[in-house]
N, C-alpha and C positions, 0 to 999 in steps of 0.2 A: 936089409933095413926095411921095416914096414912103414909105408906111408899112410898116414891117417888123414882122411878128408875132414875138413872142417865144415860143418853144416851150420848155417845161420838161419834160425827160424824167424821168419817175418811175421810179426803179429798182425792181427786184423783189428780194424777200428771198431770199437764198441759203439761209437756214435753212429757209424754207418749201419750197423746191425739194428740198432734201435730205431733209426730213421725208417728203415724198411719195415720193421715190425709195426710201428705206429701207422704207417701208410696202409699196410695190409689190413690192419684192424679198422681204420677209418673208412675205407672204401665200402665194405659191406654194410656198415652202419649208415653211410650216406645213401646207398641204394635201398636199404630197408625203409628209411624215411620216405623216399619217393614212392616206392611200391605200396606201402601201407596207406599213405594218404590218397594216392590215386585209386586204390581199391576201396576206399571209404572205411578202412579198418580203424583209423585213428583220426582224431579231430585236427584241425589246422594248428592249434597251439601246441599239441603234442608233437606233431610232425616237425614244427619249427624248432622245438627243443632238441629233438633227436638230430635234426639236420645241423643245428648249431654246434652240438657236441661233436659231431663228425668233422665239421670244419675246424673246430678248435684243435682236435687231434691232428688233422692234416697240417695245420699251421705249425704245431710242435714238430711234426715230421720234417717239414721244410727247413725249420731252424736247425734241427739236428743234422740234416743233410749238408747244409752250408758249413756248419762247424766241422763235420767229418771231412769235407774237402780240404779245409785248412790243415787239419791234423794229418791227413794222408799226404798232403804236399810237403809239410814240414818234416814229418817223421818217417816217411816212406812206408806207411802201413798198407795192408791190404784192405779191401772193402769198397773200392771205387764203384763197382757194379751195384752193390747194395745201396750205396748213397745215391747213385743216379736213379735207381728204381724208386726209392723213397721220394726223391725230389720230383720226379715226373708225375707220380701218382698224386702227390699232395698238390702240386701246381694245377693239375687237371681238375681236381675237385674245387680248388679255390678260385679258378679263373672265372667261372660263370658269375658267382655272386660279386666278386670284385669288379667285374666288367659292368654289371648293372648298377652297382653303387657308384662307381666312378662316373658313369654316364648320367646318373640322375641326382648326384649329391647336390648340385646347384639348383635343382628344381624345388618349387615350394612344397611345404609339408601338407599337401592335400591329396585326397584319393578319390574325389568325386568331381567329374568334369561334365559340363553341359553346354551346348551351343546356345541355349536360352536360359540365362541365369535368373531372369525375372519369373518365368513360368516354365521350369524344367519339365521334361517328360517324366511321368510318374512311374514308380515301381509298384505294380499291383501283384502280378504273378510272382515277381521276385520276392515281395514281402511275405508271401505265403511259405516260401522255402528257406528264407534266411533264419538261421538259428538265433537264439536270444543274445548270444555274446558277439554277434557280428555287428558291423557298422550300421547305424540307423539308415532307413530308406529315404528319409527326408533330406533333400539337398541342403547342405549347410550354407546359409546366406553369406557367411564371411569368406567363402571360397570365390565369390564372384570377382572381387577386385584382384585377388591374387592370380586367378586364371587369366583374366583379361591382360594383366601385366606380363605374365610369363608365356602364355599361349595365345597370342593374337590370331593365329591361323585357325583356331577353333571357332568356326562360324557356321551358321545354317546354310542350307542350299535353297535357292529359289529356282524352280524349274517350270518351264512352259510345256506342260504335258498333262495327261489325264492322271487322276489320282490312282486309278487301278494299275496303270502302266508303271508308275513310279513304285507302287507297293510291290509289284511283281519283281521289279529289278532289285529292290531292297532284299527281298526274301532270297533271291538267287545269290546275291553277294554274301548274305549271312551264311547260307549253306556252303558256298564255296570256301569261306574262311573257316569252316568247321565249328561255327558257334551253334550251340544247342538252343533251338527255339522253344521257349516256354509257352508263349501265347501269342496269337495273332488276333487282336481285338478289332473287329470290324466297326466302322462308325455307326452310331445309334440312329443317326438321321442323315439326310442328304448333305448337310454341311458340317457333319461331325468329323472328329479326328479318328484316324486309324493308328493303333499302337502295336508295335512288334517288340516283344521282350525276349531276350536271349541271354545265354551265358557263354563267355569265353573262358578258356583255361590256359594258365601259364604253361610254357613249354616243358619244363622239367618237373616241378612239384605238382602241377595241375591245380594251382590255386585259382578259384573262381573269381571272375570279374563280371559284374552284371551290366546289361545293356538294355536301353529302352530307346526305340526309334519311333518318332511321331511324324505322321503324314497329315498335314493340315491344308485345307483349301483356303486361299486368300482371295482377294478381289480379282487379281489378274494372273495368279500362278499357283503352284503347289509349293509349300514350304516344308522342308524336311529338317527336323531337329533331332539331335542324338545326345544321349547321356550315357556315359560309361563310368562305372564306379567299382572300386575294389571292395570286395566283401569283408576283408580284414585289413587292419593296419591303417595308420594315419598318413602314410607316405607311399605313393605309387611309383616314384622315380620316373614320372613322365609317361608311363605305359598307357594310361587312359587317353591322354591327349594324342599320343601317336596313333592309337587305334581309331580315334574319331577322324583325324586328318587323313589317314589311310582309307577309311571307309568312304569319305566324300570324294577322294581322288578316284576310287574305283567306281563310284556312282556316276561321276562326270564322264569317265571313260565308257561306261556302259551306255550312257545316254548318247554319246557320239556314235557308237556302233549300232544303236537301235534304228530300225527303218523309220 
């Protein structure tokens, strides 16, 4: 008697396969947006469109992966590894934007912050390089009330020191933070202001945010004001306020260490 073995073919989940395919396609698109924008090959708006498309594809991949897990569990199909890869890649791409949006969604819809809302530090060198479709260089007066309400820690610094000493400390902090200095405008007279303009770039996409720091002599001290503004977009999710608070914390620490 010949015994016949019964082979049962275990099918693979198509949802798992497509989850992996979508994620594998989204990742290079995501990286392409980052590389092209950082290299200056595409404008901000184009990079955002490409980045948004990659994130949309990653979201589809994540949904397919979750659906694949359910089908694999219920029907005993193969494809768990592909679904896991699709989910991990898609979540990795989505995690950064989701984190920033979640952290700043309750922040006001403003993108220009200044420690002096009545007479904010001006953008002059910045104005020369801002493209026509960027945000205006004039501080929006309607921002004053919103930023005072949401960012009470954004305040100027009053220092008992020489103006040159303070200016040198500021330049050192700017350079340590990796901000690109555009101009260091010396005071035109003995009582004039010194202004340092620079550009900071976001970690991943390299989106520019413009900075102007003003050193002004008052009757008994040196007052330092700072303005930080996103070059694009109407909402900064709190990044400019955090930059200003961090800068003044570093300045206070540098003053304590100074002889």
